[in-house]
C-alpha positions as CSV (number, residue, x, y, z in Angstrom):
1,M,0.0,0.0,0.0
2,C,1.1,3.6,-0.6
3,T,2.0,5.4,2.6
4,P,0.4,8.9,3.1
5,G,3.6,10.7,2.4
6,W,4.1,8.9,-0.8
7,C,0.5,9.4,-1.9
8,L,0.9,13.1,-1.5
9,L,4.2,13.0,-3.4
10,L,2.6,10.9,-6.2
11,H,-0.3,13.4,-6.4
12,D,2.3,16.2,-6.9
13,L,4.1,14.1,-9.5
14,R,1.0,13.5,-11.5
15,R,0.1,17.2,-11.2
16,V,3.4,18.2,-12.8
17,S,3.6,15.2,-15.2
18,E,2.2,17.4,-17.9
19,L,5.3,19.6,-17.6
20,G,7.8,16.8,-18.2
21,L,8.9,13.2,-17.5
22,W,8.9,11.8,-14.1
23,F,11.5,9.2,-12.8
24,A,12.8,7.4,-9.8
25,K,16.5,7.2,-9.0
26,V,17.2,3.7,-7.6
27,E,20.3,1.9,-6.5
28,A,21.6,-1.5,-5.2
29,L,25.0,-1.5,-3.6
30,G,25.8,1.8,-5.5
31,N,24.8,0.3,-8.9
32,D,22.4,3.2,-9.7
33,L,19.8,3.5,-12.4
34,V,17.3,6.1,-13.6
35,W,13.8,4.4,-13.9
36,L,11.6,6.4,-16.3
37,L,8.2,5.9,-14.7
38,D,5.9,6.8,-17.7
39,P,5.1,3.5,-19.6
40,A,7.2,2.9,-22.6
41,E,7.0,0.8,-25.8
42,V,9.8,-0.7,-27.9
43,L,10.0,2.3,-30.2
44,T,10.2,4.6,-27.2
45,V,13.1,2.5,-25.9
46,Q,15.0,2.9,-29.1
47,S,14.4,6.6,-28.9
48,Y,15.6,6.9,-25.3
49,S,18.8,5.0,-26.1
50,R,20.1,8.1,-28.0
51,H,19.5,10.2,-24.9
52,A,21.0,7.8,-22.3
53,P,24.4,9.5,-22.2
54,A,22.9,12.9,-21.4
55,L,20.6,11.5,-18.7
56,C,23.2,9.3,-17.1
57,D,26.0,12.0,-17.1
58,R,27.0,12.6,-13.5
59,H,27.7,16.3,-14.0
60,T,25.0,17.6,-16.3
61,G,22.4,14.9,-16.1
62,I,20.8,12.9,-13.3
63,G,23.8,10.5,-13.0
64,A,23.5,6.7,-13.3
65,D,25.0,3.5,-14.6
66,G,22.0,3.2,-16.9
67,L,18.3,3.7,-17.7
68,V,15.3,1.4,-17.0
69,L,12.0,1.7,-18.9
70,W,8.9,-0.4,-18.3
71,D,5.5,-1.1,-19.9
72,G,3.5,0.2,-17.0
73,C,2.0,-3.1,-15.9
74,E,1.8,-3.8,-12.2
75,S,1.6,-7.6,-12.8
76,D,4.8,-9.1,-14.2
77,P,5.9,-5.9,-16.0
78,E,8.4,-5.9,-18.9
79,L,11.6,-4.0,-18.4
80,W,14.1,-2.6,-20.8
81,F,17.7,-1.8,-19.6
82,I,19.9,0.7,-21.4
83,N,23.6,1.2,-20.5
84,A,24.9,4.7,-19.8
85,D,26.4,4.9,-23.3
86,G,23.0,4.1,-24.9
87,S,23.8,0.4,-25.7
88,P,21.2,-2.2,-24.7
89,A,21.7,-4.7,-21.9
90,E,20.0,-8.1,-21.6
91,V,19.2,-7.5,-18.0
92,C,20.6,-5.8,-14.8
93,G,20.5,-8.0,-11.8
94,N,20.8,-5.2,-9.3
95,G,18.2,-3.2,-11.4
96,L,15.7,-6.0,-11.0
97,R,16.0,-5.8,-7.3
98,A,16.0,-2.0,-7.1
99,I,13.0,-1.6,-9.3
100,A,11.0,-4.1,-7.2
101,V,11.9,-2.3,-3.9
102,A,11.4,1.2,-5.3
103,G,8.1,0.3,-7.1
104,R,6.7,-1.2,-3.9
105,D,7.8,1.8,-1.8
106,I,6.3,4.3,-4.2
107,G,3.1,2.4,-4.4
108,L,3.3,1.3,-8.1
109,F,3.5,-2.3,-6.9
110,S,1.6,-4.0,-4.1
111,Q,3.2,-7.5,-4.2
112,D,6.3,-8.9,-2.7
113,E,7.0,-11.4,-5.5
114,F,7.5,-10.5,-9.1
115,A,8.1,-12.1,-12.5
116,F,9.8,-9.3,-14.4
117,R,10.3,-9.9,-18.1
118,S,13.3,-8.6,-20.1
119,G,14.5,-9.7,-23.5
120,G,11.9,-12.5,-23.6
121,I,13.2,-14.0,-20.3
122,V,11.3,-14.1,-17.0
123,F,13.2,-13.1,-13.9
124,P,11.6,-14.0,-10.5
125,V,12.3,-11.4,-7.8
126,V,11.4,-11.5,-4.1
127,V,11.4,-8.5,-1.8
128,G,11.5,-9.0,2.0
129,G,9.9,-6.9,4.6
130,S,10.9,-3.5,5.8
131,G,14.7,-3.2,5.9
132,K,15.1,-6.7,4.3
133,P,17.2,-7.4,1.2
134,A,15.7,-8.3,-2.2
135,A,16.6,-11.4,-4.2
136,A,16.5,-12.0,-8.0
137,C,16.9,-15.1,-10.1
138,L,19.0,-14.7,-13.2
139,G,18.5,-18.1,-14.6
140,L,21.0,-20.8,-15.6
141,P,24.6,-19.8,-16.1
142,G,25.8,-20.3,-19.6
143,F,29.2,-21.5,-20.6
144,P,29.8,-21.0,-24.3
145,C,31.8,-24.0,-25.5
146,D,33.8,-22.6,-28.4
147,G,36.7,-21.7,-26.1
148,A,37.9,-18.7,-28.3
149,V,37.8,-16.2,-25.4
150,E,39.5,-18.6,-23.0
151,E,42.2,-19.4,-25.6
152,T,42.9,-15.7,-26.2
153,L,43.1,-15.0,-22.5
154,R,45.6,-17.9,-22.1
155,G,47.7,-16.3,-24.9
156,W,47.8,-13.2,-22.8
157,G,48.9,-15.3,-19.8
158,I,45.5,-14.9,-18.1
159,T,43.1,-17.4,-16.6
160,G,39.5,-16.6,-17.4
161,M,36.2,-17.9,-18.6
162,L,33.2,-16.6,-20.6
163,V,29.9,-16.9,-18.7
164,T,26.5,-15.7,-19.9
165,M,24.2,-14.5,-17.0
166,P,22.4,-13.7,-19.4
167,N,24.7,-10.7,-20.0
168,P,28.1,-11.8,-21.4
169,H,30.7,-11.8,-18.7
170,I,34.4,-12.5,-19.0
171,V,35.5,-13.6,-15.5
172,I,39.3,-13.3,-14.9
173,L,40.4,-15.5,-12.0
174,D,44.0,-14.5,-11.6
175,G,43.6,-12.8,-8.2
176,P,45.1,-9.4,-7.4
177,L,46.3,-7.3,-10.3
178,D,47.2,-3.6,-10.2
179,R,44.6,-1.1,-11.4
180,G,46.4,-0.1,-14.5
181,T,46.8,-3.8,-15.6
182,R,43.1,-4.4,-14.8
183,E,41.9,-1.5,-16.9
184,S,44.1,-2.4,-19.9
185,L,42.8,-6.1,-19.7
186,A,39.2,-4.9,-19.3
187,V,39.3,-2.8,-22.4
188,R,41.0,-5.6,-24.5
189,S,38.9,-8.4,-23.1
190,A,35.6,-6.6,-23.6
191,G,36.5,-6.2,-27.3
192,L,36.7,-10.0,-27.8
193,L,32.9,-10.2,-28.3
194,P,31.1,-8.3,-31.1
195,G,28.6,-6.6,-28.7
196,G,31.1,-6.1,-25.9
197,A,31.2,-7.8,-22.5
198,N,31.4,-7.1,-18.9
199,V,34.8,-8.0,-17.4
200,G,35.0,-9.2,-13.8
201,F,38.3,-9.5,-11.8
202,C,37.7,-12.1,-9.2
203,A,39.8,-13.4,-6.3
204,V,38.7,-16.3,-4.0
205,Q,39.4,-15.7,-0.3
206,A,38.4,-18.4,2.2
207,G,35.3,-19.4,0.3
208,E,34.3,-15.9,-0.5
209,L,34.9,-13.7,-3.5
210,D,36.4,-10.3,-4.0
211,L,35.1,-8.8,-7.3
212,E,35.4,-5.7,-9.4
213,V,33.6,-5.3,-12.7
214,W,34.3,-3.2,-15.8
215,E,30.8,-3.0,-17.2
216,R,30.3,-2.5,-21.0
217,G,28.9,0.9,-21.7
218,V,29.7,2.1,-18.2
219,G,33.2,1.4,-17.1
220,W,34.1,0.6,-13.5
221,T,31.0,0.1,-11.5
222,R,30.5,-0.1,-7.7
223,A,28.5,-3.4,-8.1
224,C,27.2,-5.7,-10.7
225,G,24.6,-8.3,-9.8
226,S,24.9,-10.5,-12.9
227,G,28.7,-10.2,-12.6
228,A,28.6,-11.5,-9.1
229,A,26.5,-14.5,-10.2
230,A,28.8,-15.1,-13.2
231,A,32.0,-14.9,-11.0
232,A,30.6,-17.4,-8.5
233,A,29.5,-19.7,-11.4
234,A,33.0,-19.5,-12.9
235,A,34.8,-20.2,-9.6
236,L,32.5,-23.1,-8.9
237,R,33.1,-24.6,-12.3
238,R,36.9,-24.2,-11.8
239,G,36.7,-26.0,-8.5
240,A,37.7,-22.9,-6.5
241,L,34.4,-22.8,-4.6
242,A,32.1,-25.3,-3.0
243,R,28.4,-25.3,-3.8
244,G,26.3,-23.2,-1.4
245,V,25.7,-19.6,-0.6
246,T,28.7,-17.5,-1.7
247,V,29.5,-14.0,-0.3
248,V,30.7,-11.6,-3.1
249,R,32.4,-8.4,-1.9
250,Q,32.3,-5.5,-4.3
251,P,33.3,-1.8,-3.9
252,G,29.6,-0.9,-3.3
253,G,28.9,-3.7,-0.8
254,T,28.2,-7.4,-0.4
255,L,25.9,-9.7,-2.4
256,R,25.0,-13.3,-1.6
257,T,24.7,-15.7,-4.5
258,W,23.7,-19.3,-4.8
259,L,22.3,-22.0,-7.2
260,D,18.9,-23.4,-6.4
261,E,17.7,-26.9,-6.9
262,Q,17.2,-26.2,-10.6
263,D,20.8,-24.8,-10.9
264,R,19.5,-21.3,-11.4
265,S,21.6,-18.5,-10.1
266,W,20.2,-16.1,-7.4
267,I,21.6,-12.9,-6.0
268,E,20.5,-11.2,-2.8
269,G,21.4,-7.9,-1.2
270,D,20.3,-4.4,-0.3
271,A,18.5,-2.2,-2.7
272,S,16.7,1.1,-2.3
273,L,14.8,4.1,-3.7
274,V,17.0,7.2,-3.7
275,F,14.6,9.9,-4.8
276,V,11.7,10.7,-7.2
277,G,11.8,13.7,-9.5
278,F,10.8,15.0,-12.9
279,M,12.5,16.4,-16.0
280,R,11.0,19.5,-17.7
281,A,10.7,17.8,-21.1
282,C,7.7,16.9,-23.2
283,S,9.4,14.3,-25.4
284,P,12.6,12.3,-25.7
285,A,13.8,15.0,-28.1
286,H,14.0,17.5,-25.3
287,L,15.9,15.5,-22.7
288,G,18.7,18.0,-22.3
289,C,16.8,19.8,-19.6
290,A,17.9,19.6,-16.0
291,P,16.1,17.3,-13.6
292,E,14.4,18.6,-10.5
293,A,13.8,16.6,-7.3
294,L,10.4,16.9,-5.8
295,H,11.3,16.2,-2.2
296,E,13.7,18.4,-0.3
297,D,15.0,15.4,1.8
298,A,15.5,13.1,-1.2
299,G,19.2,13.3,-1.4
300,R,19.7,12.6,2.3
301,N,18.0,9.2,2.4
302,R,20.2,6.9,0.4
303,G,20.2,4.3,3.1
304,S,16.5,4.2,3.4
305,S,13.9,2.6,1.1
306,S,11.6,5.6,1.7
307,V,12.2,9.3,1.7
308,C,9.0,10.3,3.6
């Protein structure tokens, strides 16, 4: 149910919606996204892709790792994910969790369990009670068998593996590498696939993982949900991990990941609504305008899933 504070805020949002486009800024472990709240269609998504760099710019835009659009359905909505550079993403694991938490807090969703759709795939998501983390199922890990990526990495003296989750991830399992080497390897490795790839640098420490991800279309990101699941799947396949719940530490915080009885990968961790605002624009062609927050306390409530 919508809380009184949020109902007043939504009333204000709907009142000003004729002036522009309203959105929610959401995050999960610092992996932040701009969720455009007006319902979209496929053609709209293609149009917004051109404007993603301006909206996601952290100096002149709202600032985010990417955009999320949805079809406006409360029951099992379809989502579209766009990277900060305007390129499409199959899914965003942290985005699934953050949208579920934010949508419920705003009052757009009333349920605790979801079956979000993206790219023709269904992703179950479960939100806990107040202050509880959200979990998302990313499906079966894929291990492309052509070996071309692994062979190229071996030629560079690197141990790695290509995992689809369903985003393509190149997981490098060589442990600590200095930042300059990581960045060089990330750029070179991402170019091994025609559409690019996320590149994760993973180290196994006492049954837990330390992970940093270079995300295609974004660069270094504070957290990557599908990257955490891919890294755990790669380490398990290499025999570096035992099956069970794995703690994955990233710059933005900690995720837990595991395989269920159907061998599907799940991720679980904190997610929250940051603020809700609107852009003074009447169409995607006018998205250069500055956003305005509608709640004066919005920016001071990152750790909460409600700003009222």
